[in-house]
C-alpha positions in Angstrom: -33.7 36.9 -5.1 -32.4 38.1 -2.2 -31.1 34.7 -1.0 -29.5 34.2 -4.2 -27.4 37.7 -4.7 -26.2 37.3 -0.9 -25.1 33.4 -1.4 -23.3 34.5 -4.8 -21.6 37.3 -3.1 -20.0 35.0 0.3 -19.5 33.0 -2.7 -17.5 35.0 -5.3 -15.7 36.0 -1.7 -14.8 32.5 -0.7 -13.5 32.2 -4.3 -10.8 35.7 -4.6 -9.9 33.9 -0.8 -9.0 30.7 -1.1 -7.7 31.9 -4.8 -5.2 34.5 -2.5 -4.0 32.1 0.8 -3.0 29.7 -2.0 -1.2 32.7 -4.0 0.4 33.9 -1.0 1.2 30.8 0.8 3.1 28.2 -1.7 6.7 28.2 -1.7 8.2 27.1 -4.3 11.6 25.2 -4.1 13.6 25.5 -7.5 16.3 22.9 -6.2 17.2 20.2 -8.5 16.9 17.8 -5.8 14.0 18.2 -4.6 12.4 19.1 -7.7 13.2 14.9 -8.8 11.4 12.4 -7.5 12.8 9.9 -4.8 13.2 5.9 -6.4 14.2 4.0 -3.8 17.4 5.6 -3.4 18.3 5.4 -7.1 19.1 8.5 -8.9 16.5 8.7 -11.5 19.1 11.1 -13.7 21.0 7.7 -14.3 21.1 5.4 -16.6 17.7 3.2 -16.2 19.7 0.2 -17.0 22.0 -1.0 -13.9 21.6 -4.7 -12.1 19.4 -5.0 -9.8 18.8 -7.6 -7.5 15.3 -9.4 -8.3 15.4 -11.4 -4.6 14.1 -7.4 -3.1 11.2 -8.3 -5.5 10.4 -12.0 -4.2 11.1 -11.5 -1.1 7.9 -8.4 -1.2 5.8 -10.6 -3.5 6.6 -13.9 -0.8 5.2 -11.3 2.4 2.3 -9.7 0.5 1.1 -13.7 -0.3 1.1 -13.6 3.3 0.1 -11.2 4.8 -3.0 -11.1 2.7 -3.4 -15.2 3.7 -3.8 -13.6 6.8 -6.4 -11.1 6.1 -8.1 -14.0 4.7 -7.6 -16.3 8.1 -9.6 -13.6 10.3 -13.0 -13.6 9.4 -12.6 -17.1 11.0 -12.4 -15.6 13.9 -16.0 -13.7 13.5 -17.6 -17.1 12.0 -17.1 -19.1 14.9 -19.7 -18.7 16.9 -22.2 -19.0 14.3 -21.2 -22.2 12.2 -20.4 -26.3 13.2 -17.3 -27.2 15.3 -16.3 -30.1 13.3 -16.7 -27.4 9.9 -14.6 -25.0 11.3 -11.3 -26.9 12.1 -11.4 -28.6 9.5 -11.7 -24.7 7.1 -9.1 -23.6 9.4 -6.9 -26.7 9.6 -6.8 -26.7 5.7 -5.7 -22.8 5.2 -3.1 -23.5 8.1 -1.5 -26.7 5.7 -2.0 -24.7 2.8 -0.4 -21.9 4.0 2.2 -24.0 6.6 2.9 -26.2 2.5 4.0 -23.8 0.5 5.8 -21.5 3.5 8.1 -24.8 3.6 7.9 -24.9 -0.9 9.3 -21.1 -0.1 12.2 -22.0 2.4 13.2 -25.4 0.5 13.5 -23.1 -3.0 15.7 -21.2 -1.1 13.7 -18.1 -1.8 14.2 -17.0 1.7 17.7 -17.0 2.0 19.1 -13.9 1.5 22.8 -14.8 0.6 22.9 -14.9 -3.4 
């Protein structure tokens, strides 16, 4: 019973101290610029219908595709010790050929050119 009361007293003191410290240390700035969200350099208070180049999004999607493909290549390094070298080479070269064909296609389509 005494242990229960002691733990309740300690818990209550801790809750009071945490609440007090939160109130004391809270720094609030009521500045319009600091309280507004930052949206990639655009003014959030302006019109949302401004023209925006979709080329930025296309480059980001291409980056994500090739970045995910690299994470798929990394486990192949770990499985090299336990797999057959011919099967391993076939899978690795097929995967790299598919990646290079995708890169060539993007390059041919002009998606990697930064000019408008």
